[in-house]
Backbone bond lengths (Angstrom), bond angles and torsions (degrees), N, CA, C in turn:
res aa  C-N    CA-C-N  psi(-1)  N-CA   C-N-CA  omega(-1)  CA-C   N-CA-C  phi
1 M - - - 1.454 - - 1.521 110.95 -
2 R 1.369 114.75 -42.82 1.452 118.86 178.97 1.517 110.94 -64.89
3 Q 1.331 116.95 -37.40 1.474 122.70 178.82 1.517 110.24 -65.75
4 T 1.321 118.90 -39.39 1.459 122.89 -178.66 1.523 110.70 -67.16
5 S 1.326 117.50 -43.73 1.466 119.04 178.74 1.517 110.99 -67.59
6 K 1.333 117.22 -31.05 1.463 121.15 176.28 1.530 110.14 -66.42
7 N 1.329 117.45 -41.47 1.473 121.84 177.75 1.529 111.14 -66.21
8 I 1.336 117.02 -40.31 1.465 120.65 178.45 1.523 109.47 -63.10
9 F 1.361 115.72 -42.54 1.465 119.54 179.55 1.526 110.86 -63.34
10 K 1.345 118.19 -40.46 1.480 121.86 177.66 1.530 110.90 -64.04
11 C 1.335 116.70 -42.60 1.477 119.96 178.76 1.518 110.80 -63.97
12 F 1.360 116.29 -43.01 1.456 120.10 179.11 1.531 110.85 -63.46
13 A 1.312 116.58 -41.93 1.474 121.43 179.40 1.531 110.29 -64.56
14 T 1.334 117.47 -39.75 1.466 121.14 179.44 1.527 110.71 -65.90
15 V 1.337 117.16 -45.22 1.460 121.28 179.42 1.525 110.00 -63.13
16 F 1.333 117.05 -43.20 1.459 121.41 179.97 1.535 110.85 -62.87
17 T 1.327 117.20 -42.02 1.476 121.79 179.53 1.524 111.14 -65.10
18 V 1.325 117.08 -43.28 1.466 121.11 179.43 1.529 110.26 -65.65
19 A 1.340 116.59 -40.01 1.468 120.17 178.95 1.523 110.91 -63.39
20 I 1.323 117.23 -43.04 1.479 121.22 177.49 1.516 109.84 -62.46
21 L 1.326 116.30 -41.11 1.461 120.82 -179.59 1.528 110.87 -61.23
22 F 1.332 118.32 -45.41 1.465 121.28 -179.67 1.524 111.80 -68.94
23 M 1.318 117.26 -36.26 1.464 119.87 179.35 1.524 111.52 -69.50
24 S 1.289 117.36 -29.80 1.473 119.92 179.91 1.517 112.58 -82.59
25 C 1.328 118.14 -8.21 1.461 121.69 -178.63 1.528 110.89 -94.83
26 G 1.325 118.11 45.63 1.462 121.12 177.62 1.526 110.53 -73.03
27 D 1.336 116.34 154.50 1.467 121.62 -179.90 1.526 108.68 -92.70
28 N 1.321 116.24 97.63 1.461 121.46 178.73 1.518 111.75 -100.91
29 Y 1.306 117.01 9.00 1.465 121.51 -177.26 1.531 110.42 -70.25
30 Q 1.329 117.09 126.87 1.461 122.04 178.88 1.523 109.18 -89.46
31 R 1.321 116.47 114.54 1.455 120.47 -178.42 1.530 109.84 -81.54
32 V 1.337 114.93 138.12 1.465 121.37 -179.90 1.516 109.54 -133.40
33 G 1.320 116.24 165.61 1.469 120.95 176.55 1.508 112.22 63.48
34 E 1.318 116.02 -135.80 1.464 121.30 -177.68 1.517 112.74 -65.89
35 E 1.353 116.78 -28.50 1.460 119.72 179.06 1.524 111.95 -66.24
36 A 1.351 116.80 -30.76 1.461 120.89 -176.18 1.527 112.50 -74.90
37 V 1.314 118.01 -20.00 1.458 121.57 -178.01 1.522 109.70 -77.15
38 K 1.324 114.85 123.33 1.461 118.66 178.49 1.518 109.30 -75.61
39 P 1.325 118.10 134.92 1.472 119.19 179.37 1.524 110.72 -68.95
40 I 1.326 115.64 142.38 1.457 120.68 176.22 1.526 108.24 -118.48
41 F 1.299 114.97 149.96 1.456 120.66 -176.93 1.521 109.71 -127.41
42 P 1.339 117.38 142.58 1.469 119.49 -179.75 1.524 111.01 -70.57
43 Q 1.344 115.16 151.79 1.461 119.00 175.65 1.521 111.05 -82.25
44 G 1.334 116.00 -15.02 1.455 120.00 177.92 1.512 111.54 -159.32
45 V 1.316 116.52 147.05 1.461 122.95 177.77 1.523 107.40 -129.65
46 A 1.335 116.53 130.84 1.464 120.72 179.80 1.525 109.28 -123.57
47 Q 1.316 116.22 133.17 1.462 121.66 175.00 1.522 108.83 -101.42
48 N 1.343 115.38 149.71 1.472 121.65 -177.49 1.528 109.97 50.17
49 F 1.318 114.94 54.08 1.460 124.49 -173.87 1.529 110.25 -78.68
50 T 1.337 117.27 132.07 1.461 123.00 173.54 1.519 108.25 -137.32
51 L 1.350 115.50 128.47 1.454 121.23 179.91 1.518 108.03 -128.86
52 T 1.334 117.00 127.40 1.463 122.15 -179.30 1.521 109.22 -108.84
53 Y 1.341 115.97 122.48 1.468 122.16 176.29 1.525 107.90 -94.43
54 T 1.328 116.15 129.99 1.468 120.52 179.14 1.520 109.24 -130.83
55 E 1.336 115.74 162.51 1.458 121.91 171.62 1.518 107.71 -142.79
56 S 1.317 115.09 150.68 1.465 118.33 178.85 1.525 108.93 -78.14
57 I 1.307 115.35 145.71 1.460 121.20 -178.16 1.527 110.35 -69.87
58 E 1.335 117.38 -38.58 1.459 122.16 179.20 1.520 108.58 -117.28
59 E 1.335 115.86 153.33 1.458 120.34 176.68 1.522 108.98 -68.46
60 L 1.333 115.56 136.24 1.463 120.35 -175.21 1.516 111.53 -101.69
61 S 1.349 115.93 144.74 1.464 119.48 167.38 1.525 106.74 -96.97
62 T 1.308 118.01 -169.65 1.471 120.39 -173.79 1.524 113.50 -67.60
63 Q 1.329 119.04 -30.38 1.455 121.27 -173.69 1.535 113.10 -105.86
64 D 1.324 117.74 -6.15 1.460 120.36 -173.99 1.519 112.06 -78.52
65 S 1.315 113.63 157.96 1.458 120.58 167.99 1.522 106.47 -128.05
66 S 1.312 115.66 149.78 1.455 118.91 -175.81 1.520 108.90 -151.04
67 E 1.309 114.91 163.86 1.459 119.51 173.93 1.517 109.03 -80.00
68 S 1.296 116.17 153.25 1.458 120.14 176.93 1.518 108.90 -122.06
69 R 1.329 114.71 158.55 1.455 119.19 177.53 1.519 108.84 -120.28
70 V 1.312 116.14 150.36 1.460 122.11 -179.97 1.520 108.77 -80.36
71 I 1.327 116.54 127.51 1.462 122.10 177.35 1.528 110.00 -93.86
72 A 1.346 116.48 -44.19 1.469 120.33 -176.72 1.520 109.84 -155.86
73 I 1.321 115.19 152.50 1.464 122.39 173.81 1.521 107.15 -127.78
74 L 1.330 116.54 116.85 1.455 122.48 179.65 1.521 108.14 -103.04
75 S 1.322 116.97 128.52 1.463 120.37 178.19 1.526 109.43 -133.68
76 S 1.348 115.02 146.79 1.458 121.11 -177.96 1.521 109.65 -158.14
77 P 1.346 117.67 148.08 1.464 119.27 176.18 1.527 112.47 -66.61
78 L 1.361 117.12 -28.75 1.465 120.17 -176.43 1.522 109.56 -148.95
79 S 1.332 115.71 133.94 1.463 121.79 176.77 1.524 108.67 -130.29
80 E 1.342 116.37 133.06 1.460 121.82 178.28 1.530 108.33 -117.43
81 D 1.339 115.99 124.99 1.465 122.63 -174.80 1.535 109.34 -100.44
82 F 1.346 116.42 114.68 1.459 122.38 178.83 1.533 110.94 -109.64
83 D 1.318 117.68 38.83 1.458 121.40 177.51 1.529 111.68 -73.00
84 N 1.334 117.52 -3.43 1.458 121.33 176.17 1.535 111.76 -83.97
85 Q 1.333 118.46 -1.21 1.462 122.67 178.61 1.538 110.18 -92.39
86 S 1.335 116.29 163.46 1.466 119.06 178.83 1.527 110.59 -67.19
87 F 1.345 117.80 -34.40 1.467 122.06 173.17 1.525 106.63 -107.54
88 K 1.318 116.81 101.02 1.466 122.77 -169.68 1.529 111.76 -73.75
89 F 1.344 115.48 140.93 1.454 120.65 176.61 1.517 110.09 -158.38
90 R 1.326 115.33 166.24 1.468 122.93 177.80 1.523 106.97 -133.80
91 T 1.340 117.36 134.32 1.462 120.78 -179.11 1.527 110.63 -113.12
92 F 1.331 113.89 154.74 1.465 122.82 175.49 1.528 106.67 -128.00
93 P 1.347 117.32 80.29 1.466 120.84 -171.37 1.522 114.81 -69.64
94 E 1.314 119.08 -18.15 1.463 120.98 -179.63 1.528 111.64 -108.43
95 G 1.322 116.92 21.71 1.460 121.10 176.83 1.513 112.75 95.51
96 L 1.341 114.01 168.21 1.447 119.65 179.11 1.524 110.39 -154.34
97 K 1.328 114.15 162.99 1.461 122.40 177.10 1.520 107.00 -137.25
98 V 1.344 116.00 132.34 1.459 120.95 178.54 1.519 108.72 -124.20
99 D 1.325 116.59 123.69 1.466 122.81 173.58 1.521 107.77 -99.31
100 F 1.357 116.81 117.25 1.466 122.15 177.68 1.518 109.41 -100.65
101 F 1.334 116.42 142.41 1.455 121.58 178.72 1.527 109.01 -124.17
102 D 1.337 116.63 130.31 1.465 119.85 177.27 1.530 110.11 -86.59
103 E 1.329 116.50 -171.68 1.469 120.92 -177.55 1.525 112.75 -63.37
104 K 1.344 116.83 -24.81 1.467 120.94 178.74 1.524 111.81 -94.41
105 S 1.338 117.16 12.31 1.470 124.46 -178.56 1.521 113.00 62.17
106 Q 1.323 117.42 27.09 1.462 121.49 174.80 1.525 108.20 -84.35
107 K 1.336 115.69 133.69 1.463 120.96 -171.41 1.518 112.55 -97.71
108 S 1.340 115.93 133.15 1.454 123.91 168.85 1.521 106.94 -118.41
109 V 1.345 117.33 149.52 1.460 121.26 -172.63 1.525 110.21 -125.93
110 I 1.337 115.71 136.26 1.466 122.42 172.76 1.521 107.71 -120.64
111 T 1.345 116.27 132.81 1.459 121.04 174.51 1.528 108.83 -129.10
112 A 1.340 116.69 150.28 1.459 122.36 178.33 1.522 108.83 -156.01
113 D 1.345 115.79 157.07 1.465 121.25 178.79 1.521 112.74 -78.08
114 Y 1.338 116.68 -23.20 1.465 121.18 -176.35 1.522 108.09 -153.49
115 G 1.317 117.09 146.15 1.456 119.76 178.96 1.511 112.62 -149.34
116 I 1.343 115.61 148.46 1.461 122.85 174.02 1.524 107.80 -130.71
117 V 1.316 116.28 131.20 1.465 121.85 175.23 1.526 106.70 -111.32
118 Y 1.345 116.43 117.05 1.463 121.87 177.97 1.527 107.98 -91.70
119 S 1.335 116.54 109.75 1.461 122.18 -173.02 1.515 112.84 -63.77
120 Q 1.318 117.79 -41.28 1.458 120.96 -172.78 1.530 113.31 -76.28
121 T 1.322 117.20 -27.40 1.470 120.06 -177.67 1.523 112.66 -105.35
122 N 1.334 118.33 -3.67 1.473 122.83 -177.56 1.523 111.99 56.93
123 L 1.317 116.81 35.10 1.459 122.45 179.51 1.523 109.36 -111.32
124 I 1.340 115.90 136.35 1.461 121.71 176.90 1.521 107.47 -115.18
125 D 1.332 116.43 129.60 1.458 123.60 179.47 1.524 107.81 -111.73
126 L 1.342 116.91 114.25 1.461 122.31 179.62 1.523 108.75 -108.43
127 R 1.341 116.54 136.41 1.466 120.68 -176.18 1.522 111.10 -136.47
128 G 1.325 115.27 145.81 1.461 121.30 173.00 1.512 113.50 79.57
129 N 1.327 117.03 108.19 1.469 122.83 177.13 1.529 112.32 49.91
130 V 1.318 116.53 50.71 1.461 121.11 179.15 1.525 108.67 -76.41
131 V 1.323 117.21 125.49 1.461 122.74 -179.32 1.522 108.58 -131.42
132 I 1.338 115.55 128.66 1.468 121.47 172.88 1.518 107.10 -114.95
133 E 1.332 116.50 125.16 1.467 122.07 175.85 1.517 107.54 -120.09
134 S 1.334 116.75 115.67 1.461 120.77 -178.96 1.532 109.97 -82.47
135 H 1.319 115.57 166.15 1.468 121.25 -177.34 1.529 112.00 -63.14
136 D 1.347 117.68 -24.64 1.467 120.12 -179.08 1.529 112.83 -96.98
137 G 1.332 118.00 13.48 1.456 121.60 172.91 1.514 116.15 95.67
138 K 1.330 118.48 -4.05 1.459 120.72 177.67 1.529 108.74 -69.42
139 K 1.344 115.08 145.51 1.460 118.91 -174.42 1.522 109.84 -138.99
140 L 1.330 115.77 133.86 1.455 122.23 176.97 1.520 108.51 -123.79
141 E 1.351 116.70 131.52 1.460 122.31 178.92 1.524 108.81 -126.82
142 T 1.342 116.41 131.97 1.467 121.70 -179.05 1.527 109.17 -159.00
143 P 1.347 118.42 156.95 1.470 119.31 178.82 1.528 114.40 -76.93
144 Q 1.339 118.01 -23.32 1.465 120.31 178.63 1.517 109.50 -149.73
145 L 1.336 115.09 144.30 1.457 120.47 -176.81 1.526 108.61 -148.75
146 F 1.328 116.73 141.20 1.463 122.26 175.88 1.524 109.01 -113.91
147 Y 1.334 115.71 142.27 1.459 121.44 178.17 1.525 108.50 -127.63
148 D 1.316 116.27 118.04 1.461 123.01 176.33 1.528 107.58 -90.24
149 R 1.331 116.78 102.85 1.471 120.93 -175.44 1.515 112.44 -66.34
150 K 1.318 117.24 -33.63 1.464 120.27 -177.21 1.524 111.11 -65.54
151 N 1.326 117.31 -41.50 1.465 121.77 -177.06 1.526 113.22 -102.26
152 N 1.346 117.98 2.30 1.469 122.25 -176.76 1.528 110.85 51.67
153 W 1.324 116.06 48.45 1.460 122.07 -176.12 1.526 109.69 -123.37
154 I 1.332 116.96 134.79 1.462 123.24 -177.31 1.524 108.10 -119.54
155 F 1.340 117.62 137.25 1.461 119.73 -177.63 1.523 111.60 -154.80
156 T 1.347 115.18 159.56 1.458 123.03 175.19 1.519 109.26 -156.72
157 E 1.319 116.10 157.04 1.465 122.18 172.08 1.529 109.87 -110.88
158 E 1.319 116.91 1.55 1.466 122.25 -178.69 1.527 111.16 -84.16
159 A 1.339 115.36 172.20 1.463 120.92 174.40 1.527 109.16 -68.14
160 F 1.332 116.61 150.66 1.460 120.20 -178.98 1.521 109.86 -147.26
161 T 1.340 114.69 161.73 1.461 123.23 171.10 1.522 107.12 -129.24
162 Y 1.329 115.54 125.47 1.457 121.55 -178.64 1.524 108.36 -119.04
163 T 1.323 116.69 121.13 1.458 122.59 -178.63 1.517 109.29 -112.96
164 N 1.340 115.81 126.86 1.457 121.33 178.82 1.531 108.38 -121.79
165 P 1.325 118.56 102.32 1.460 120.62 -176.90 1.533 113.61 -68.73
166 E 1.344 117.79 -23.26 1.466 120.46 178.17 1.522 111.13 -62.01
167 D 1.341 115.99 -43.74 1.462 120.94 179.84 1.522 112.28 -93.34
168 G 1.319 117.06 -12.48 1.457 120.71 -174.78 1.525 111.78 70.63
169 T 1.348 117.49 32.94 1.458 121.32 -176.67 1.516 111.72 -109.86
170 V 1.328 114.82 148.55 1.453 122.93 171.91 1.526 106.13 -128.91
171 M 1.320 116.90 118.27 1.448 120.97 -177.90 1.526 109.30 -116.50
172 D 1.335 116.20 128.18 1.459 122.22 173.44 1.518 107.77 -107.65
173 G 1.321 116.18 149.05 1.455 119.05 179.25 1.503 112.02 -173.25
174 E 1.332 114.19 -173.80 1.461 121.70 176.90 1.519 108.14 -131.99
175 G 1.305 116.02 125.88 1.451 121.88 177.92 1.514 112.56 75.74
176 M 1.315 116.04 127.35 1.465 120.67 175.86 1.513 109.06 -165.91
177 D 1.333 115.05 162.90 1.452 121.02 174.12 1.526 108.93 -147.57
178 F 1.326 115.61 150.71 1.464 120.96 -176.55 1.518 109.62 -161.58
179 N 1.339 115.11 165.77 1.462 118.87 176.16 1.529 109.26 -87.99
180 R 1.320 115.86 172.51 1.466 120.82 -169.67 1.525 113.89 -63.45
181 D 1.323 118.57 -32.37 1.466 119.75 -176.82 1.539 113.00 -98.00
182 F 1.348 117.42 14.61 1.475 122.80 176.76 1.532 113.08 62.28
183 S 1.344 118.95 16.86 1.464 118.65 179.03 1.534 110.89 -77.91
184 F 1.332 117.63 -22.54 1.460 121.81 172.31 1.521 107.34 -124.11
185 F 1.327 116.86 126.95 1.459 121.94 -176.55 1.519 108.13 -140.09
186 K 1.331 117.03 123.86 1.463 120.97 179.42 1.527 108.82 -127.90
187 A 1.332 116.70 116.67 1.464 121.75 176.14 1.519 108.55 -97.05
188 H 1.340 116.79 136.45 1.458 120.41 -178.19 1.528 111.77 -79.56
189 K 1.334 116.49 -41.42 1.465 121.27 -179.77 1.526 107.20 -145.39
190 T 1.322 117.55 126.27 1.466 120.27 -177.10 1.520 110.87 -125.01
191 Y 1.327 114.62 154.74 1.457 123.18 173.56 1.516 106.87 -160.54
192 G 1.291 117.63 167.69 1.463 120.63 180.00 1.508 111.86 110.72
193 L 1.322 116.44 -161.02 1.461 123.41 -173.26 1.524 110.19 -96.62
194 M 1.329 115.84 125.53 1.463 121.45 173.98 1.515 108.21 -136.11
195 T 1.305 116.99 131.90 1.463 120.87 174.35 1.516 108.14 -108.15
196 I 1.324 115.62 138.12 1.467 121.09 -178.20 1.520 108.05 -117.30
197 K 1.318 116.71 127.16 1.453 121.34 178.49 1.516 108.94 -85.96
198 E 1.319 115.90 134.92 1.455 120.71 177.22 1.517 109.63 -107.60
199 D 1.330 115.81 142.94 1.445 120.25 176.68 1.523 109.31 -76.84
200 E 1.337 116.42 140.98 1.456 119.90 -178.84 1.505 111.22 -88.16
């Protein structure tokens, strides 16, 4: 009997010691930098992603049917959908290509190494070897470019090269903004070779 109570006391003491040990091993470490950032995961991943944007040619009522025209075709090897976050966005980590079509179905092409589409602000952020080639041969090259879909406005603060084969000009600069069809173009700072044609 004395031996049994001694064993019970040893077991109780061991359990109590282990419990104290685990309670004293709290994690009080303050995480900073990259450790402090909580990992986020996409709600969906699509490979060989293609999205076609269309609009109807005429305004529709509830019972009408109408033809639609293609405005843009976005394609990418990989798309990650983060619409499960409080600030919704979609990434294209392996690059993307967008074919834009105007009212005359003339195609302009944008390519980039990386892209983010912010759903709530209608802003597209393109990064890495961004190239825009318009249907008439104009070409813009820059490391980063933003596109405001709501206002059809494109802008950057990075260095750029703009080539216009109609005028035979090549313009280098830093920072610029323009509308989607290049009818308005404003460069913030320019340098490089420009040729100007004079009327005779």
